N, C-alpha and C positions, 0 to 999 in steps of 0.2 A: 503493500499500499503506500503509495506517495502522497505528498500534499496535494498534488494537482488532482489526484484521484478521489480525494475525500469528497463525500456528497454534501453539496451546499455550504462548502466552508466559510465563503463569505456572507453567506445569508445567516448562518449560525452565530456570526462574531468570532469565529476561530481563527481567523486570519491574523486579527490582533493578537490572540493567545500565542500563534504559532511564532509571530515576530518577537514578541515578549520572551518566550522560551528560548528561542535562537540567540538573542542578544544576551538574554541573563546567564544561560549557560556558558557562553564565552567569557563572560566576565569571571566566571569560578573556574575557567580553564578546562572546561568539558567539551567536547565537540560532539554535537549530536547530528546524526544523519537525516536526511528528509524523511526517511522511512520511520526512524525513531521520533522524531517530531510528530509525524502524521498519527502514528499510534497513540501517543500521549494526547494529541488534540481529540482523537475518537474517544479515548476514556473521559476527557475533560467535557465534552459535549454530550456523553451520556450521563455524566455526573449532574449536569445542569438540567437535561430533560428529566431524570428521575427524580432529582431535588424537588420538583414541583408537587409531587406526591408523597416522597418520603423524605425525612428530615436526615439528610447526608452530610451537608456543610453548610455552614453559615456564611461562606465566601462564595458570592455568586457573579463577582465582576470576573470576567475572563482573564484579564490582566493581572489582577490579585491572585487569582488561582493559579496562573502560570508561575508564579513567584513563591506563594505561600505553600502550595501544596506540591508542584511538580519540581521546581528549582530546589526547594527546601529537601526534597527526597533524594534527587539525584547527587546532591552535594555530599552526602555521607558516603556514596558507593566506594570512594577512594579509600575510606577508612577501614572498609571491610576486608579481613583476612590479607592485609597488605603484604604479610610474609609470604602468602601462597601466589601472589600475582606473578604472571610470566608474560611473554609478549602477546599471547594469544587471549589474554585476558584472565579472568576468574577461573581457578581450576573446577573441572567439571565435578557434579555429584554433591556438592554442599547442600545440606538440607536445611532451610531456616523457616522458622515460625514466625509469622507477624501476628503478635497477640493484640486484640483489640484494634483490628485493622480499620474498621469504618468505611470509609470509601475507597478502601485499597492503597492506604498510605502508610509507610513508604514503600511497600513491597511492589506494587506493579511498576511505578517509574523506574525501580531499580531493576526489576525483572526486564524490561524492555532494554535497558542499558547493558545488562550482564545475563544473558538467556541461559548460561549454563547453570546458573543457581536454581535449585529447587525450592519454591515456596509452598508454604501451607499457610493461608489466611484464616485467621480465627476471630468470630465475632459472636456476641450474645443475641445480637439482633437478627431474627430470620429474615426480615426485610432487606437489611444490608447485605446479608450473604446471597439472597436472590439476585440482587444488584451485581455483586461481585461475580458471581456465576455467570450472569449476562455479559459483562465486560470480558471477562476471560474468553467467552465463546466468540464475541464480537471481534476481538482483537486477535483472535486464533493462537493465543499464547499455549505453550505445552509445559509440562512439568510444573504445573501450578495449579492449586485447588483451594477451595474456599469451604469452611466448616461452620456450621451453626452449633455452637456449643459454649457452655462457660468452661473458661481454662481450668477451673478446679476439678471439673469432671474428667477432662482430658488426662490429667494428672494420674487419675485411676484407671486408666484405660492402656493395657498391655501394647496396643496399637501405636501409642504415642510416647509413652513413659520411656525416657531415655532415647528418644528417637531422632533427636535433633542436634546439628552441629551448632546452631547459634538460635537464640530468641532476640527478636527486635520489637521495639514498640516506640510510638511517638505520643507523648502524652497521655498514656494509658492510666498510669497510676504513679503513685509516689515511687521513687527509686527502691526503697527497702521493701514495699509491697510487691512490686514488680519482679525483683529479684527472687523473692520467696514463691512466686507463682512459677518462674521460669525453671528453677532448679531441677524439679522432678522431671522436667521435659528434656534435659538436655544430656548428651553423651558425656562420658568423661573428657576432660579438657575442653568442654563447650565454651561458647562465648556468649555473653549478655550485651546487647546494644540497646542504650536508652537514650532517644533524641529529647533533649531538653532545651529549654529557655535559658534566660539570662540568669536565674537563681539555682543552676545546675549542681555548683558546688557545693550549695547549702544542703543539698540532699544526700551528700555523701557522709553517712554517719560513722562513728568511731568502729561500730560493730563490722560495717562493710570493708572499712579500710583493713581490719585485722583478719577478714576472711579471704579477701581477692585482691588479686593484682588488677589495678585500676589505672586506667588511662583516659584522659579526656582531650578531646579534639574540639576546636574552635574553628566557626566559620560565620560568614555574614550573608544574609540575603543581599543579592547585588543592586537593588533599586532602594528599597526601604532602610537598608543598612541595619536591619535587626541582628542582633547576636544571637547566635545557635550553638548548641555544643551536643557532641555525642560522647556519652560516658561509656566505656567498654569495660567489662568486668569480666575477667578470665578465671575460670573455676581451677 
């Protein structure tokens, strides 16, 4: 799918979205192909359409959505498994759970950027999971699925317990609570990635410092200059 092939792109306001996404990604030193931009635009367009009936996002301006949802998501891709990076990109077979994914963030934009990662999107809202399944089909993404469940229930399911190389979330819960929910789902040596705002460091408690190897990466949204952080905890 190319940008020119996207149906009614200008009519839906997605041309402005695409321009903002292209400009913003360059500002954070990420090059997006036309196909990747088109896939993200298709995701954004579906998000806007479904948001009229389902509460998926409070951000409904396409330019703001490009920055606060999509650029914010792809910005953290370079922080994932940096020790495994090679000229072909992310090593194949990494299995990551996106906990409390909502409209598919950050996992779907990262998946578009790094197709080799296997993603499992989890949300407690059945309507949101129905939307996610629709987007996955529409974008024809492979090795990615969406599950309607409470995370606490998955931790008791042998199909998911200790089944993931990493768990990621964006604003899902306090860091300490998120870590507690993620631990039963991680393989030995697994990683926890928490996307946080300006008060990120305040969430790192003495207990967490004593239990985990912690790294904090900082980045800024390119237009509004908001500070963002990704906290990485290694078991």
